[in-house]
C-alpha positions in Angstrom: 57.2 -1.8 19.3 56.9 2.0 19.3 55.6 4.1 21.9 52.6 4.4 19.3 51.9 0.9 18.3 51.7 0.7 22.3 49.5 2.9 22.5 47.0 2.4 19.3 46.9 -1.4 20.5 45.6 0.2 24.3 43.3 2.2 22.5 41.5 -0.8 20.4 41.6 -3.4 23.3 39.3 -0.8 25.4 37.3 -0.1 22.7 36.9 -4.3 21.8 34.7 -4.7 25.2 31.6 -6.1 25.1 29.7 -3.4 27.0 29.5 -0.4 24.6 27.8 -2.4 21.7 25.5 -4.2 24.7 24.3 -0.8 26.2 23.9 0.6 22.7 21.1 -2.5 21.6 19.8 -1.7 24.8 19.2 1.9 24.7 18.2 1.4 20.6 15.3 -1.0 22.2 14.3 1.1 24.6 13.9 4.1 22.5 12.0 2.0 19.9 9.3 1.1 22.8 8.9 4.8 23.7 7.9 5.9 20.4 5.5 2.7 20.5 4.1 4.1 23.4 3.8 7.6 22.1 2.5 6.6 18.8 -0.1 4.0 20.5 -0.7 7.0 23.5 -1.3 9.4 20.4 -3.9 7.0 18.2 -5.7 5.9 21.3 -4.5 2.3 21.4 -4.2 -0.2 24.2 -1.7 -3.0 22.3 2.0 -1.7 22.6 4.3 -3.8 21.7 5.0 -4.7 25.2 1.4 -5.4 25.9 1.0 -7.5 22.7 3.7 -9.8 23.7 3.1 -10.0 27.3 -0.7 -10.9 26.8 0.1 -13.4 24.5 3.0 -15.4 27.0 -0.5 -14.8 29.5 -2.8 -16.6 27.3 -0.3 -19.5 26.3 1.2 -19.7 29.9 0.4 -22.9 31.6 -2.5 -23.2 34.4 0.1 -24.1 36.9 2.2 -21.7 36.1 -0.2 -19.0 36.1 -1.6 -20.7 39.5 1.8 -20.3 41.2 1.9 -16.7 40.0 -1.1 -16.1 41.4 0.1 -17.8 44.4 3.2 -16.3 44.6 2.5 -12.7 43.4 -1.6 -12.3 44.0 -2.3 -8.8 42.6 1.3 -8.1 42.0 1.7 -10.5 39.0 1.5 -8.6 36.6 3.9 -5.7 38.1 5.8 -9.1 38.3 5.8 -10.2 34.8 6.5 -6.8 33.6 9.3 -6.5 35.2 10.4 -9.6 34.0 9.6 -8.8 30.6 11.9 -5.4 30.6 14.9 -7.6 31.7 14.6 -10.3 29.1 14.0 -7.2 26.6 17.2 -5.7 28.1 19.0 -8.6 27.8 17.9 -9.5 23.8 18.5 -5.6 23.1 22.4 -6.3 24.9 22.5 -9.5 22.3 21.6 -7.6 19.6 23.8 -4.8 20.2 26.4 -7.2 20.3 25.5 -9.3 17.3 25.4 -6.0 15.1 28.9 -4.7 16.5 30.1 -7.9 14.9 27.8 -8.2 12.0 26.0 -4.9 10.8 23.6 -7.3 8.7 22.8 -10.0 11.1 22.1 -7.7 14.3 19.8 -5.4 12.3 18.3 -8.5 10.6 17.8 -10.3 14.5 16.3 -6.8 15.4 14.1 -7.1 12.6 12.8 -10.6 13.5 12.4 -9.1 16.8 10.0 -6.3 15.8 8.0 -9.3 13.5 7.2 -11.1 16.4 5.9 -8.4 18.7 3.7 -7.2 15.3 2.1 -10.4 15.3 1.6 -10.9 19.0 -0.5 -7.2 18.5 -2.3 -8.9 15.0 -3.6 -12.1 17.3 -5.8 -10.1 20.0 -8.5 -9.8 19.9 -10.5 -7.0 17.9 -7.4 -5.5 16.8 -7.2 -3.4 13.4 -4.2 -1.9 11.1 -3.8 0.9 13.5 -3.1 -1.4 16.2 -0.1 -2.5 14.2 1.3 1.5 13.5 3.0 1.8 17.7 5.1 -1.1 16.6 5.5 -0.6 12.9 6.6 3.1 14.4 9.6 1.8 17.1 11.7 -0.3 14.2 11.4 2.4 11.6 12.9 4.3 15.0 15.0 1.8 16.6 16.8 0.2 13.6 18.7 3.0 12.6 19.1 4.3 16.0 21.1 0.6 16.9 23.3 0.9 13.7 24.2 4.8 14.5 25.1 3.8 17.9 26.7 0.9 17.6 28.6 2.8 15.1 29.8 5.0 17.8 30.7 2.2 19.8 32.8 -0.6 17.4 36.1 -0.7 16.5 36.6 1.5 13.0 38.3 -0.1 10.7 41.8 1.3 9.6 42.5 2.5 6.3 44.4 0.7 3.6 48.3 1.4 5.1 47.3 3.3 8.0 49.6 2.1 11.1 47.3 3.1 13.5 43.8 1.5 14.1 41.3 4.5 15.1 39.7 4.3 17.8 35.9 5.6 18.8 35.4 8.5 21.3 34.3 6.8 24.8 33.1 10.2 25.4 31.2 10.7 22.3 29.7 7.5 22.8 29.1 7.6 26.2 26.8 11.2 25.2 25.2 9.7 22.9 24.2 6.5 24.4 22.5 8.8 26.8 21.1 11.5 25.1 19.4 8.5 23.4 18.0 6.9 26.8 16.9 10.6 27.9 14.8 10.1 24.7 13.4 7.2 25.5 12.7 8.1 29.2 10.9 11.2 28.3 9.0 9.3 25.4 7.8 6.8 27.3 6.7 9.4 29.7 5.2 11.3 27.0 3.2 8.1 25.6 2.2 7.6 29.0 0.7 11.2 29.5 -0.9 11.0 25.6 -2.3 7.6 26.8 -3.7 8.8 30.1 -6.9 9.9 28.8 -6.4 6.9 26.1 -8.9 6.5 23.2 -11.4 9.2 24.8 -12.2 6.3 27.9 -11.6 8.3 30.8 -13.6 11.2 29.4 -16.5 8.7 28.4 -15.7 7.5 32.0 -16.7 11.0 33.4 -19.2 11.6 31.6 -21.0 8.9 32.3 -20.0 10.2 36.2 -22.0 13.0 35.4 -25.2 11.3 33.7 -25.7 8.7 36.2 -27.8 8.6 39.2 -25.4 6.9 41.4 -26.0 6.7 44.9 -23.8 7.6 47.6 -22.3 4.1 48.9 -22.8 4.7 52.5 -22.1 1.7 54.9 -24.9 0.4 56.0 -25.4 0.8 60.0 -24.1 -2.3 62.2 -22.4 -4.1 59.3 -18.9 -2.4 60.5 -17.3 -3.6 63.6 -15.0 -1.1 63.3 -12.0 -3.1 65.2 -8.7 -1.4 64.7 -6.6 -3.1 61.8 -9.3 -4.9 60.5 -10.4 -4.9 56.8 -13.2 -2.7 56.4 -16.4 -4.2 55.7 -16.5 -1.7 52.8 -13.2 -2.5 50.2 -12.4 1.1 48.8 -12.1 0.6 44.8 -8.4 1.6 44.4 -7.9 -1.3 47.0 -10.2 -3.9 45.2 -8.0 -6.9 44.3 -8.1 -7.1 40.7 -6.8 -10.7 39.5 -7.3 -10.6 35.7 -5.5 -11.9 32.1 -5.4 -8.4 30.8 -2.1 -7.1 31.2 -3.3 -3.7 29.6 -7.2 -3.2 30.4 -9.0 -3.0 27.5 -10.2 0.7 25.8 -13.8 0.6 25.3 -16.1 4.2 25.5 -19.4 3.6 26.6 -20.8 5.5 23.6 -18.9 2.7 21.4 -19.6 0.0 23.7 -22.7 -3.0 22.9 -23.9 -6.3 24.6 -24.9 -9.6 21.8 -26.9 -12.0 23.0 -27.5 -15.1 21.2 -26.9 -18.5 20.6 -29.5 -21.3 21.8 -32.5 -18.0 21.8 -35.8 -16.9 20.4 -34.5 -13.5 20.0 -31.3 -12.2 19.0 -30.6 -8.9 21.2 -27.7 -6.0 20.9 -27.8 -3.2 23.4 -26.0 -0.3 23.9 -25.0 1.5 26.7 -27.8 3.9 27.1 -30.4 1.1 26.5 -28.4 -1.1 28.9 -28.7 1.2 31.4 -32.2 2.3 30.5 -34.0 -0.8 31.5 -32.7 0.3 35.3 -30.4 -0.1 37.5 -30.6 -1.8 40.8 -28.0 -1.0 43.6 -26.3 -4.0 45.8 -23.9 -4.6 48.3 -22.3 -8.1 47.0 -18.7 -10.2 48.1 -16.8 -11.0 44.8 -13.5 -13.3 45.8 -11.2 -15.2 43.3 -10.6 -19.0 43.2 -7.0 -18.6 43.6 -7.6 -17.3 47.6 -5.9 -18.9 49.9 -7.1 -19.8 53.3 -7.0 -16.6 55.0 -6.0 -14.6 51.8 -6.8 -11.0 50.7 -7.8 -11.9 47.0 -12.2 -10.7 47.9 -13.9 -7.5 48.8 -16.9 -6.1 49.2 -18.7 -3.1 47.7 -21.8 -2.0 46.6 -22.4 -2.3 43.2 -24.8 -0.6 40.6 -26.2 -2.4 37.6 -29.3 -4.1 35.6 -30.2 -7.7 36.4 -28.9 -10.5 33.9 -31.7 -11.9 34.2 -33.6 -9.1 32.6 -31.8 -9.0 29.7 -31.6 -12.7 29.4 -35.5 -12.1 29.2 -34.9 -10.3 26.0 -33.5 -13.1 23.9 -36.0 -15.9 26.0 -33.3 -18.6 26.4 -34.6 -22.1 24.9 -34.9 -25.3 26.0 -32.0 -27.6 26.5 -30.1 -24.2 27.5 -27.8 -24.8 30.5 -24.5 -22.4 30.3 -24.0 -18.4 29.5 -20.7 -17.9 28.0 -19.4 -14.6 27.9 -16.8 -12.9 26.5 -14.6 -10.0 27.1 -13.7 -7.3 24.8 -10.0 -8.9 25.5 -11.0 -12.5 24.4 -11.7 -13.5 27.7 -14.4 -16.1 28.5 -16.2 -17.1 31.5 -19.1 -20.1 31.5 -21.8 -19.1 34.0 -24.8 -21.8 35.3 -27.8 -20.8 33.2 -30.0 -21.2 36.4 -28.2 -19.1 38.9 -28.3 -16.3 36.7 -32.2 -16.2 36.4 -33.1 -17.5 40.0 -34.1 -14.3 41.4 -30.4 -13.5 43.2 -29.0 -10.3 42.4 -27.0 -11.1 39.2 -26.1 -8.2 37.8 -24.4 -6.4 34.2 -22.9 -4.0 36.5 -22.0 -0.1 35.4 -21.0 1.7 38.8 -18.7 0.6 42.2 -19.2 2.2 45.2 -21.0 4.7 43.8 -18.3 5.9 40.7 -18.8 4.3 37.1 -16.6 1.4 37.2 -12.9 1.9 37.2 -10.9 1.1 34.0 -9.5 -1.7 35.8 -12.4 -3.3 37.6 -14.3 -3.8 33.4 -15.6 -0.1 32.5 -17.9 -0.2 31.1 -19.9 -2.8 31.6 -18.5 -6.2 33.9 -20.6 -9.0 35.0 -21.4 -10.0 39.1 -22.6 -13.0 40.3 -23.4 -13.6 43.9 -22.6 -17.7 45.2 -19.6 -18.2 42.2 -16.4 -17.2 42.0 -15.1 -14.9 39.9 -13.4 -17.4 37.6 -16.8 -18.3 36.4 -19.3 -15.4 36.7 -17.4 -11.7 36.8 -16.4 -11.0 33.3 -15.2 -7.8 33.3 -15.6 -5.6 29.7 -17.9 -7.7 28.8 -19.7 -7.6 25.2 -21.2 -11.0 24.5 -23.3 -13.2 26.5 -23.8 -16.5 24.8 -26.5 -19.3 25.7 -25.3 -22.4 25.2 -24.7 -26.1 26.8 -21.8 -26.9 29.3 -21.6 -29.6 27.0 -20.9 -27.5 24.1 -17.7 -25.1 25.1 -15.0 -24.6 27.5 -14.1 -21.5 29.1 -10.6 -20.1 29.8 -10.0 -21.3 32.7 -11.7 -24.6 32.3 -9.3 -25.3 29.6 -6.6 -25.3 32.3 -8.3 -28.2 34.6 -10.5 -25.5 36.9 -14.1 -26.7 37.8 -17.0 -25.9 35.4 -19.1 -24.4 37.8 -17.0 -22.9 40.4 -19.6 -21.8 43.8 -18.2 -20.5 46.6 -16.9 -22.2 49.4 -17.9 -21.4 52.9 -14.5 -19.3 54.5 -13.6 -17.2 57.2 -10.5 -15.1 57.7 -9.1 -13.7 61.2 -8.0 -10.4 60.4 -6.8 -9.3 63.9 -4.7 -10.2 65.9 -2.1 -10.9 62.9 -0.3 -13.9 62.5 3.2 -14.1 64.8 1.7 -10.7 66.5 2.6 -10.0 70.0 -0.3 -8.8 72.3 -0.8 -7.6 76.1 -2.0 -10.3 78.5 -5.7 -9.5 79.3 -8.8 -8.7 76.7 -7.1 -9.3 73.1 -9.9 -8.4 70.7 -9.7 -11.4 67.5 -12.0 -10.0 64.6 -12.3 -10.7 61.2 -14.5 -12.1 58.0 -16.5 -14.6 57.1 -18.3 -14.8 53.5 -20.7 -17.8 52.0 -21.9 -15.6 48.8 -26.0 -16.1 48.9 -26.3 -18.5 52.1 -25.3 -16.3 54.3 -23.5 -16.8 57.6 -25.3 -17.6 60.9 -22.0 -18.5 63.3 -18.5 -17.9 63.7 -16.6 -19.9 66.2 -12.9 -19.0 67.7 -10.5 -21.5 69.8 -7.5 -21.4 71.2 -5.0 -24.1 71.8 -7.4 -26.6 70.2 -9.8 -26.3 73.3 -13.5 -25.7 72.9 -15.0 -23.3 70.6 -16.7 -19.9 71.3 -19.1 -18.5 69.5 -18.5 -14.4 67.7 -20.8 -11.4 68.0 -21.5 -11.3 64.4 -22.4 -7.4 62.6 -25.1 -7.0 60.6 -25.5 -7.7 56.8 -27.6 -6.1 54.2 -28.1 -9.9 52.6 -26.8 -13.4 52.4 -24.7 -11.8 49.7 -22.0 -10.3 51.4 -19.1 -11.0 53.8 -20.3 -10.8 57.5 -17.5 -9.2 60.2 -17.2 -11.2 63.7 -15.2 -9.9 66.7 -14.7 -12.3 70.0 -13.3 -10.7 73.6 -10.6 -13.2 74.6 -9.1 -13.3 77.6 -5.6 -13.8 76.8 -3.2 -15.4 79.0 0.7 -14.7 78.5 2.3 -17.4 76.2 2.4 -18.6 73.1 -1.1 -19.7 71.6 -2.1 -20.9 68.0 -6.1 -19.4 66.8 -8.4 -21.2 64.9 -11.7 -19.5 63.1 -14.6 -21.7 61.2 -17.9 -20.5 60.2 -21.1 -21.7 59.8 -23.9 -21.1 57.0 -27.4 -19.8 57.2 -28.4 -23.5 55.6 -26.3 -25.5 58.8 -23.2 -26.0 57.1 -19.9 -25.9 59.0 -16.8 -24.7 57.4 -14.9 -28.0 56.7 -11.1 -28.1 58.4 -9.8 -30.6 55.1 -7.4 -28.4 54.1 -7.5 -27.9 50.3 -5.3 -25.8 47.7 -7.4 -23.5 45.7 -7.4 -25.6 42.2 -9.4 -26.8 40.9 -12.5 -25.0 43.2 -11.5 -23.3 45.6 -8.9 -23.7 48.7 -10.7 -25.2 51.9 -9.8 -25.3 55.8 -9.6 -23.1 59.0 -7.6 -20.4 58.4 -5.0 -20.9 61.7 -2.4 -18.6 63.3 0.1 -18.1 66.1 0.1 -15.3 68.5 2.5 -14.2 71.7 1.1 -12.8 74.6 3.2 -11.1 76.6 
């Protein structure tokens, strides 16, 4: 073998390594997705390929897997899903790049199939139009040529007839091309986010609403917050309010485009615009909302000042017929909940809310309109981005979560939580403030008791509350002695129910049991 042949063989072997075409596939896919973000942002569309595929995955995920995600990751479940999708997409891009290096036609076909799947996912989302498919189409028009070009720079080139040496593509040229493409993808994704920041004018619509609505200041009523250091505040700031829903990307609905249809077993079908709803008169109520997936001692709960129109007033316009016992609410994204009709009309502060803590609803919490119903877990009552109320019967339908094994009506269970000291904390001997919250919406909390090491129950001091529909803070001064200790808390409702010690998981109708923590007194 001559020295020339030896050098050529070494170069060709190096180029035949797997990672350049794999990287080419990942970068090309990333560029296509970035272009989809740009087009979606420019057009004000919510359904990018990634979002649509993710939401279809959520809709078709078994209930047990959803429960596991919420229990394990809580409010971060969607971030984990997006990270997992990123890993899967990178692997798919790498495989397509490798396939393209072996067979240009098969590789491009595989990439096309991936785009078709994304397009079908977009088309399957509720209320999509042809415009929602444009981001996916743009992704394909950019990603496919980029894939062919980058793989061409990464893969070996066939030797001309009669040539003794196989010319190798320049590794430096490939890395330069891949780097430039990756940079364009990152810049494009950023531009897409920037373009989508005002998202179809929804943020502008919200700003306009803020200027026109006479929403109150969310000043905390006197005596409701005990201001115990490190305890959660009585009023939950909007940015800290928990969010559990199935929407990977918030539905984008301008207030001026929103309408609510009330139909079904009614005497008169009603359709209200946003202005018509607000003109019915807003009421401001402090209400606590919590998720059925909340574990004992968990934080999937929050308290806010909600401004809205009583749902009972809206239903009265339609005049429900005899025999109806439920209202099936539907979100803009197709999610559904079933709520007992009598709960919505029994005089409690069940609202079609437009404001939260003195501001128009944040997008993530249902702008422009959502439901809030005290006394029920959110999965049967707190429909965000609500656009439809169907008066019906429980026997005639199933809602999103009831098809996945959760209870039909979901009344809130009495519960209590120790916020301070935290579990496994070390505290100094002497007077220690043991504090937290208790709740039983629409029944109210009459007493909270704490015990140490299975001893006698001690009455805690309770804060004031504006109504039975909010949680209630409590504090007990503990004369702590050195050693390891176990603290437990229980609550009693206004109607005399003592919180049970029986341990139950969130499924199918809410967790139960006493919150228990271990602390060390030094």
